Each structure stands twice: as C-alpha cells, then as structure tokens.
C-alpha positions in Angstrom: -17.2 -13.3 17.0 -14.5 -10.6 17.2 -10.9 -11.2 18.0 -10.3 -10.5 21.6 -7.1 -9.4 23.2 -5.9 -7.7 26.3 -2.8 -5.6 25.3 -0.1 -5.1 27.8 0.3 -1.6 29.1 2.2 0.9 26.9 5.0 1.1 29.4 5.5 -2.7 29.1 5.5 -2.8 25.3 7.5 0.4 24.8 7.2 2.6 21.7 5.8 0.6 18.7 6.4 1.5 15.0 4.4 0.1 12.1 5.9 -0.3 8.6 3.6 -0.9 5.6 5.3 -2.2 2.4 4.5 -1.4 -1.2 2.5 -3.6 -3.5 -0.3 -1.6 -5.1 -3.9 -2.5 -4.3 -2.8 -5.9 -3.1 -0.8 -4.2 -0.3 -3.7 -1.9 0.5 -6.0 -4.9 1.1 -3.4 -6.9 3.0 -2.5 -4.0 5.2 -6.1 -3.2 5.8 -6.5 -6.6 7.5 -3.3 -6.1 9.5 -4.7 -2.7 10.7 -8.0 -4.3 11.5 -6.3 -7.0 13.7 -4.2 -4.4 15.6 -7.3 -2.2 16.1 -9.5 -5.1 17.5 -6.7 -6.3 19.7 -6.1 -2.7 21.0 -2.5 -2.2 19.8 -3.2 0.2 17.0 -3.7 3.1 19.4 -0.3 2.3 20.9 1.6 2.8 17.7 3.6 6.0 17.5 4.9 6.0 14.0 3.7 4.5 10.6 6.3 4.3 7.8 4.7 3.5 4.5 5.7 2.9 0.9 3.6 2.9 -2.4 0.4 1.0 -1.9 1.1 1.0 1.8 1.3 4.8 1.7 -2.2 5.0 0.2 -3.9 3.0 3.0 -1.7 4.7 5.7 -2.6 8.1 4.4 -6.2 7.3 4.5 -6.0 5.9 8.0 -4.1 9.0 9.3 -6.4 11.5 7.6 -9.9 10.0 7.4 -12.4 11.5 9.9 -14.4 9.2 12.1 -13.7 5.9 13.7 -11.9 2.8 12.4 -15.1 1.3 10.9 -15.6 4.5 8.9 -12.1 4.3 7.7 -12.4 0.6 6.7 -15.6 1.3 4.7 -13.9 4.0 2.8 -10.8 1.8 2.2 -12.9 -1.0 0.8 -14.8 1.5 -1.4 -11.5 2.7 -2.9 -10.3 -0.8 -3.4 -13.5 -1.7 -5.3 -13.2 1.4 -7.5 -9.5 1.2 -8.0 -7.4 4.1 -9.2 -6.8 3.1 -12.9 -10.3 4.0 -14.3 -10.6 7.2 -12.2 -7.2 8.2 -13.6 -8.4 7.5 -17.2 -11.4 9.7 -16.5 -9.2 12.4 -15.1 -7.0 12.3 -18.2 -10.0 12.5 -20.6 -11.9 15.2 -18.7 -9.3 17.6 -17.5 -6.5 19.6 -19.1 -4.0 17.4 -17.3 -4.2 14.7 -20.0 -3.6 17.2 -22.8 -0.8 18.8 -20.9 0.9 15.4 -20.3 0.8 14.7 -24.0 2.1 18.1 -24.9 5.0 17.8 -22.4 5.9 14.4 -23.6 6.0 15.5 -27.3 8.1 18.6 -26.3 10.6 16.4 -24.4 10.8 13.9 -27.2 11.6 16.6 -29.7 14.1 18.2 -27.4 15.9 14.9 -26.7 15.9 14.0 -30.4 17.6 17.3 -31.2 20.2 16.7 -28.4 20.9 13.3 -29.9 21.4 14.7 -33.4 23.8 17.3 -32.1 25.8 14.7 -30.2 26.1 12.5 -33.3 27.3 15.5 -35.3 29.9 16.4 -32.7 31.1 12.8 -32.1 33.4 12.5 -35.2 35.0 15.8 -34.2 35.5 14.7 -30.6 34.2 18.1 -29.8 33.0 19.2 -26.4 31.1 22.4 -26.0 31.5 24.0 -22.6 28.3 24.5 -20.7 26.2 22.3 -23.1 25.0 20.0 -20.3 21.6 19.9 -22.0 23.2 17.3 -24.5 23.1 14.9 -21.6 20.4 16.1 -19.3 17.3 17.9 -20.4 16.7 21.3 -18.7 13.0 20.9 -19.2 10.9 20.0 -16.2 8.4 17.3 -16.9 5.5 19.1 -15.3 2.8 16.7 -16.4 2.7 13.0 -17.0 0.7 9.8 -16.2 2.0 10.3 -12.6 0.5 13.8 -12.3 -2.8 12.4 -13.6 -2.7 9.7 -10.9 -1.8 12.5 -8.4 -5.0 14.3 -9.3 -6.9 11.1 -8.7 -5.3 10.6 -5.3 -6.0 14.3 -4.5 -9.7 14.0 -5.2 -10.1 10.6 -3.3 -8.1 11.9 -0.3 -10.1 15.1 -0.1 -7.3 17.4 -1.2 -5.9 17.3 2.3 -2.5 18.8 3.0 0.3 17.0 4.9 -0.1 19.5 7.7 -3.8 18.5 8.0 -3.1 14.9 9.1 -4.9 13.9 12.2 -3.0 14.7 15.4 -4.6 11.7 17.2 -3.2 9.2 14.8 0.4 7.9 14.6 3.0 10.1 13.0 3.0 9.2 9.3 6.2 9.0 7.2 5.7 8.4 3.5 8.8 7.1 1.7 9.8 8.0 -1.8 13.1 7.6 -3.7 15.1 10.6 -5.0 16.9 9.4 -8.1 19.5 12.2 -8.5 20.8 11.7 -4.9 20.1 7.9 -4.9 18.5 8.4 -1.5 15.2 8.2 0.3 13.1 11.3 0.7 10.6 11.3 3.6 7.3 13.2 3.7 5.8 14.1 7.1 3.3 16.6 8.5 6.2 18.6 9.8 8.7 18.6 7.0 10.1 16.9 3.9 13.6 15.4 4.5 16.4 14.0 2.5 19.8 13.5 4.1 21.6 14.7 1.0 19.6 18.0 0.7 18.3 18.7 4.2 14.7 19.6 5.0 11.9 21.4 3.0 8.7 22.8 4.4 5.5 20.7 4.2 3.3 23.8 4.1 1.0 23.7 1.1 2.1 20.2 0.1 -0.8 17.9 -0.5 -1.0 14.4 0.9 -1.5 13.3 -2.7 1.9 14.7 -3.7 3.6 12.4 -1.2 1.5 9.4 -2.1 1.9 9.7 -5.9 5.7 10.1 -5.5 5.8 7.0 -3.3 3.7 5.0 -5.7 5.4 6.1 -9.0 6.6 2.6 -10.0 9.3 3.2 -12.6 8.1 0.7 -15.3 4.6 2.2 -15.4 4.8 5.7 -14.1 7.3 8.5 -14.9 9.2 10.0 -12.0 7.9 13.3 -10.6 10.2 16.1 -11.8 10.1 19.3 -9.8 12.2 21.9 -7.9 12.1 22.2 -4.1 13.9 24.5 -1.7 15.8 22.7 1.1 17.6 24.0 4.1 20.7 22.3 5.4 23.1 23.7 8.0 21.4 27.1 7.9 21.7 27.5 4.1 18.8 27.4 1.8 19.2 26.0 -1.7 16.9 25.1 -4.6 17.2 21.6 -5.8 15.8 19.8 -8.8 14.4 16.5 -7.5 13.3 13.4 -9.4 11.0 11.3 -7.3 10.0 7.7 -7.9 8.5 4.7 -6.0 9.8 4.4 -2.5 10.1 0.7 -3.0 13.1 1.4 -5.2 15.0 2.5 -2.1 13.2 0.5 0.6 10.1 -1.4 -0.2 9.5 -2.5 3.4 9.6 1.1 4.8 12.0 0.1 7.5 15.0 2.4 6.8 13.6 5.3 8.8 13.0 3.1 11.8 16.5 1.6 12.4 17.7 2.5 15.9 21.2 3.4 14.9 20.3 6.3 12.6 22.0 9.6 13.3 19.2 12.1 14.2 21.5 14.9 13.2 21.5 13.8 9.6 18.5 11.5 9.1 14.9 12.2 9.7 14.4 11.8 13.5 11.4 9.6 14.4 12.8 8.6 17.8 13.8 5.1 19.0 11.2 2.4 18.9 11.2 -0.7 21.2 9.1 -2.8 18.8 8.5 -2.9 15.1 5.6 -4.4 13.2 6.7 -4.8 9.5 3.8 -5.8 7.2 5.1 -7.2 3.9 2.6 -7.7 1.1 5.0 -9.4 -1.4 4.9 -12.9 -2.8 7.7 -15.4 -2.2 9.7 -15.7 -5.4 9.3 -18.8 -7.5 11.6 -20.4 -10.0 10.7 -18.9 -13.4 11.4 -19.7 -17.0 14.9 -18.8 -18.5 15.5 -15.1 -19.3 16.8 -15.4 -22.8 16.2 -11.9 -24.1 17.4 -8.5 -22.8 14.1 -7.2 -21.3 13.4 -10.5 -19.4 17.0 -10.6 -18.2 16.8 -7.0 -16.9 13.5 -7.7 -15.2 15.0 -10.9 -13.6 18.1 -8.9 -12.5 15.9 -6.2 -10.9 13.8 -8.8 -9.1 17.0 -10.4 -7.7 18.3 -7.1 -6.4 14.9 -6.2 -5.1 14.4 -9.5 -3.3 17.9 -9.5 -1.8 17.4 -5.9 -0.4 14.1 -6.9 1.2 15.6 -10.1 2.7 18.4 -8.1 4.1 16.0 -5.8 5.8 14.2 -8.7 7.3 17.5 -10.3 8.5 18.3 -7.0 10.2 15.1 -7.2 12.2 16.3 -10.6 13.5 19.8 -9.2 14.2 18.4 -6.2 16.1 16.2 -8.4 18.2 19.0 -10.9 19.0 21.3 -8.1 19.9 18.6 -6.6 22.1 18.5 -3.3 20.2 14.8 -3.8 20.0 12.5 -5.7 22.3 10.9 -7.6 19.5 9.2 -7.5 16.1 6.4 -9.0 14.1 6.6 -9.8 10.4 3.2 -10.4 8.9 4.1 -11.6 5.4 1.7 -12.3 2.6 4.0 -15.0 1.3 4.4 -16.6 4.7 4.8 -20.4 4.6 1.7 -21.6 6.4 3.3 -24.7 7.8 5.8 -22.5 9.8 3.0 -20.9 11.8 3.1 -22.3 15.4 -0.4 -21.2 16.2 -2.4 -21.2 12.9 -5.8 -19.6 13.1 -9.0 -21.6 12.3 -9.7 -21.6 8.6 -6.5 -19.8 7.7 -6.6 -18.2 4.3 -3.8 -20.1 2.7 -0.8 -18.7 1.0 -1.5 -20.5 -2.2 -4.9 -18.8 -2.5 -3.5 -15.3 -2.5 -0.1 -15.4 -4.2 0.1 -14.1 -7.7 -2.4 -11.3 -7.3 -1.0 -8.3 -9.3 0.5 -5.2 -7.7 -1.3 -2.6 -9.9 -4.0 -0.2 -8.8 -6.9 -1.7 -10.8 -10.3 -2.2 -9.2 -10.4 -5.2 -6.9 -13.3 -7.6 -6.5 -14.9 -7.9 -3.1 -13.9 -11.6 -2.9 -10.2 -10.6 -3.2 -10.5 -7.7 -0.7 -12.0 -10.2 1.8 -9.4 -12.8 1.1 -6.3 -10.6 1.2 -7.4 -8.6 4.2 -8.5 -11.7 6.2 -5.0 -13.2 5.6 -3.4 -10.1 6.9 -5.7 -10.1 10.0 -5.1 -13.8 10.7 -1.3 -13.6 10.3 -1.1 -10.7 12.8 -3.1 -12.6 15.4 -1.1 -15.8 14.9 2.3 -14.1 15.2 1.2 -12.1 18.2 0.3 -15.3 20.0 3.5 -16.9 18.9 6.0 -14.1 19.5 4.5 -11.6 21.9 3.0 -13.8 24.6 2.7 -10.9 27.0 -0.4 -9.9 25.0 -3.3 -12.3 26.0 -5.3 -13.4 23.0 -8.1 -15.7 22.3 -7.0 -17.2 19.0 -9.4 -20.1 19.1 -12.1 -18.0 17.6 -12.4 -17.5 13.8 -11.6 -13.9 12.8 -14.5 -12.5 10.9 -14.3 -10.9 7.5 -14.6 -7.1 7.5 -18.1 -5.8 7.9 -19.4 -4.5 4.6 -22.5 -3.5 2.8 -21.3 -4.2 -0.7 -23.5 -7.2 -1.2 -22.5 -9.8 -3.7 -19.8 -9.2 -6.3 
C-alpha cells in the first residue's frame, strides 16, 4: 500500500529547498527514493528550489526536464540506472570522432608540456626568467576534448539534448553546482544564467543541460576538468574568462552553499530565502581503514579527511541555523544514517549495513541495488518526517513499497 500523508498548507511550511548530494549512480538511486517519498506524501510539489551536485545533478536534471508525470520520470530514471553511463560512453568514444579528438588533444598537450618542462630545465641553471613566457607554467592550449566531453555526449543523448532554458517551468528551480578551479569557487548553472561570484554572470542561452551535468560530475581522479572560455558580465563590464570546471563535490558535495540564508544576493546567486531545507546525503559513514604508508594512499586519506570534515561542517550548520531560528527546520536523509538512532523506524527498514560500500561510479546498476538504495531513501524520508516535522500527518505503520517497475528479474 502507498505511503499516505496529508501535507500542511504551503503557508504553514514556508518555502522549501531540496539539496541532492553527489555520489554517482548510488546517489541517483538513493535520491530517487527520496523524491518518491516526497511525491507520495505531497511535499515534492511544494519545493521551490533543487540544488544538486554530481550524481544528484543527473537525477535532478531528469526530474526537472522529463515530460510526463512522476511515474514516467521514475521509469526513465530506473532505465538509466540499469544501463549506466560507462558503457554508453565507451560506445560514444568508439563510434564518434570525439574519442579520436580526445586522444589527439591529449597527445598534443603531452608534447607541449614536455617541451615546456625541457625549456624550464635548460633555463634553471641560468636562473633565467623570460618575460611573457607564462606558457612554461600554464598551457595556453584549451583541452577541448577528453573523457569528460565523451561523457558529456552521453549525457546529451540520454537527456534529449535539452538546453538549460528548456527546463520545465512547472518544476522547482534547478541549480546545478560545479567547481571552478582557477577561482576556487562554485559555479552555478540555472535556466536563467550561469553564475560565479568571482566572475559574475554568463548567459544560459544555447547551453545544454548536459554541459552543466558533466561539469558537476567530473570527478577529478577519473575525469579531466572541463576547459573552456566563457563571457561573464560583472558590474556592467563584460569579460571573457578561461574556466576550469570540475566536480561540484570538490566545493560543496551536499549542494547546500547556495541555500544558506545569510548569502549576499548582490554577490551570490540569489535563490531567495527558504524556511526549510531537505538535504539528501548519499554518502557512507567513514570507517577506520588500514594505515596509509605510501604517498598515494596518504593523499587519498588526506582528501577523504578534508572532504568528510567539510560535509560534517555543512550538516552542523543546518543544526545551528535551526537552533538560531534562521530556518524553521530541516531534514537530513542520510544513506549512512545509524539505524538505531531513528525514533520512528519503518517496518522492514533497509538497513545501513546492507547498502554501505556501494561504489560511487556511473556503471550499470542491478535492479536489486536500485530497489534497495531507493527504498532506503524513501524510508528515511518518511521516518524523519514523522520524527521532526510532526505538523505533517503520516501513516508510517504501512510498509513503503518498492518502486513499480516492469524490468522483471535481474
């Protein structure tokens, strides 16, 4: 039987924002369940803004662009999860000129950087510095093709080659978060504009949804940053900037930065003030691991420490804002939630131990995992609503069903 809820009136709940974290296909499946719960309860239609990162940006882009009702969106999302994005990208690389172009650009950059290194070695004994030779340190070549642009083509095909300006007007305003490495700042893609506080705003006209999603999902260890030039306007002046775009999770993996109530709308992207925030986090809880004796494991462990600390700080800020009455409340459906801390656990809860450890890549996902991850997301949303937003009447005694599907056995 379906989850039943009677949501309070919009005036009572205020403006609600939804943040969908990164985490590859794992995040897509988990967030699908969170969206399903919000839809069945009746809260999804009351959300005004969705901020999304990496895997979260894929599922959010699909929801905010796919024609038809929620069931049609869910069927398409499950189809994409079963197919994955890795094999389609390999097919794209082998059957289009993008793969050849990516190899050619890589070889050209390798030769150019090797030449720059040799010149620097020759000049080093002389302590010579040649004015204007910035290319010794920074390549002037734009990496116009790479594994990331191949993935971008895959996203483009699967998302119907839609433009940012073609996002559905009857869905929440979508903000896709990427990280700009030169400015060490977030860059936000919306239907109205592309914004970075360091550069200003650029037009969204002609920019595909796939451009934003691929930038947000370009995880540094696996996918090269997107290298391109864009024209921004700031304080009435237009200027072309070279931007280097990578995974939005590098800056803010929870997608919360654009939603903080104390942001200056004159500088930052203005999404308005929200009374409540639902932050869906698809990450695992960190476990104690083996000693990092070598350089690469040490660097990986250091990155994970910084990454975890940044996310925990964002979560703490949600508590601080709520306690300081800057927001009316928040929900934090977290894949790594400790089950014993749920005050109102659903019947047959999909346990934390049964889902932790699933990889964060974009490989094809078995139906069993789609059901398991999405059901946990759905159950956590219902449990937390009953616990923390009692003004919404819910019948949580009923077992939430798995998503309807016609896939058959897998």
